[in-house]
C-alpha positions in Angstrom: -36.9 258.5 -4.2 -37.1 256.7 -7.5 -40.4 255.3 -8.7 -39.9 251.6 -9.4 -42.4 251.6 -12.2 -41.2 254.5 -14.3 -37.7 255.1 -13.0 -38.6 258.7 -12.3 -37.9 260.5 -9.1 -40.8 261.6 -6.9 -43.3 260.4 -4.4 -46.1 258.1 -5.4 -48.4 260.1 -3.0 -47.9 263.2 -5.1 -49.4 261.4 -8.1 -52.7 260.9 -6.3 -55.2 263.6 -7.3 -56.6 266.0 -4.7 -60.1 264.8 -5.3 -59.1 261.3 -4.2 -57.5 262.6 -1.0 -60.8 264.4 -0.2 -62.7 261.1 -0.6 -60.1 259.4 1.6 -60.4 262.1 4.3 -64.2 261.9 4.2 -64.0 258.1 4.4 -61.8 258.4 7.6 -64.3 260.7 9.2 -67.2 258.5 8.1 -65.5 255.4 9.6 -64.7 257.1 12.9 -68.3 258.3 13.3 -70.0 255.1 12.2 -67.8 252.9 14.4 -68.3 255.1 17.4 -72.1 255.0 17.1 -72.1 251.3 16.2 -69.9 250.5 19.2 -72.4 252.4 21.5 -75.3 250.6 20.0 -73.8 247.1 19.9 -71.9 247.2 23.2 -72.0 243.4 23.7 -70.8 242.4 20.3 -67.5 244.0 19.2 -67.2 242.2 15.8 -70.8 243.0 14.8 -70.2 246.7 15.4 -67.1 246.5 13.2 -68.9 244.6 10.4 -71.9 246.9 10.4 -69.7 250.0 10.2 -67.7 248.5 7.4 -70.8 247.5 5.4 -72.3 251.0 5.8 -69.0 252.6 4.7 -68.9 250.5 1.6 -72.6 251.1 0.8 -72.4 254.8 1.3 -69.2 255.2 -0.6 -70.3 253.3 -3.6 -73.9 254.5 -3.3 -72.8 258.1 -3.6 -70.9 257.3 -6.8 -73.8 255.3 -8.2 -76.1 258.2 -7.4 -73.8 260.5 -9.4 -73.9 258.1 -12.3 -77.7 257.7 -12.3 -78.6 261.3 -11.8 -75.8 262.9 -13.9 -75.1 265.2 -11.0 -71.4 265.0 -10.4 -68.9 262.7 -11.9 -69.0 258.9 -11.5 -65.6 257.5 -10.6 -65.3 254.1 -9.0 -61.8 255.0 -7.7 -63.5 257.7 -5.6 -65.5 255.0 -3.9 -62.4 252.9 -3.4 -60.6 255.9 -1.8 -63.6 256.5 0.5 -63.7 252.8 1.6 -59.9 252.8 2.3 -60.3 255.9 4.4 -63.4 254.4 6.1 -61.5 251.2 7.1 -58.7 253.3 8.5 -61.3 255.4 10.4 -62.8 252.3 11.9 -59.3 251.0 12.8 -58.5 254.2 14.6 -61.3 253.7 17.0 -60.5 250.0 17.8 -57.8 250.6 20.5 -60.3 252.5 22.6 -62.9 249.8 22.3 -60.7 246.8 23.3 
């Protein structure tokens, strides 16, 4: 496959660093767990459970990166938070067919 931006052959997924994949995978797990518990707590309001799960995923993902920046423990990278949020949204979406 040819990369449309550089004209080089290769998969765009191979260019994503392993660290970003880990954040993505943790985001999926976080989204699954949060949506499951949110669904159990807010049984009468489906959209509220989705919104609360998404807000928590965003807050935890960026909060972790912000903590790294403030304390100097770890490396602050906004794209790590983005990868976690994308994974979290996918994790939330994976639970939805079971809740409808």
